[in-house]
Every structure is written in structure tokens, then in C-alpha cells.
Residue, then its C-alpha position, 0 to 999 in steps of 0.5 A: x174588925x171593930x164592928x165584929x168585936x162590938x157585935x160579940x160584946x153587944x150581943x153576947x155571940x161568939x165570933x171567929x178570931x185569928x190572932x198571934x199568940x205570945x209565942x208567935x204562932x197564928x191561932x184560930x178560935x171561936x171567942x166571945x168578947x168580954x171586954x174592948x179597951x183602947x188597945x187590948x181585947x178580952x175574950x172567953x173561949x171554949x177550946x182551949x177553956x178560959x178567958x184570955x187577953x190579946x192585944x188589937x195589934x195581934x189580932x189579924x181577923x174577925x169574922x162571923x162564927x160559922x152558921x152565924x150571918x149577924x141576924x138576930 
């Protein structure tokens, strides 16, 4: 998972994130990582539009966005 977070942060490309919201619901978004801290991840996404912060322990999965194979 860390590899995908760093990939998005360094290459400024969106990735697919699956995580639990504060309400306990599972959510999947295409997110561009804008900051990685020891326990938190900041990202932007278009739906819903905005910047969000989630703890790393709530992230279930990270993967390349559809159509992206990690190549430049």
C-alpha cells in the first residue's frame, strides 16, 4: 500500500483507494495523494470534490487507477 501512496504523491497521478469512512462505510475513490504522514494520508478527489484526510489504519486497499499500469 505504501508503494501506491508514494507513487501517487511523487508522480502526481491518481490511484484507486478503498477505505472506511468515519461512519464505518466502505468507500472507493480515485484519489490523488497530496500528503503522507506517519499515521494520516491527505488526498483530493473529484467525487465528492474536495480534499480529505484519512488515517492509514482505515485504508483497506490501494491500486492503480483503471487504465494506469504504473508506467510513465
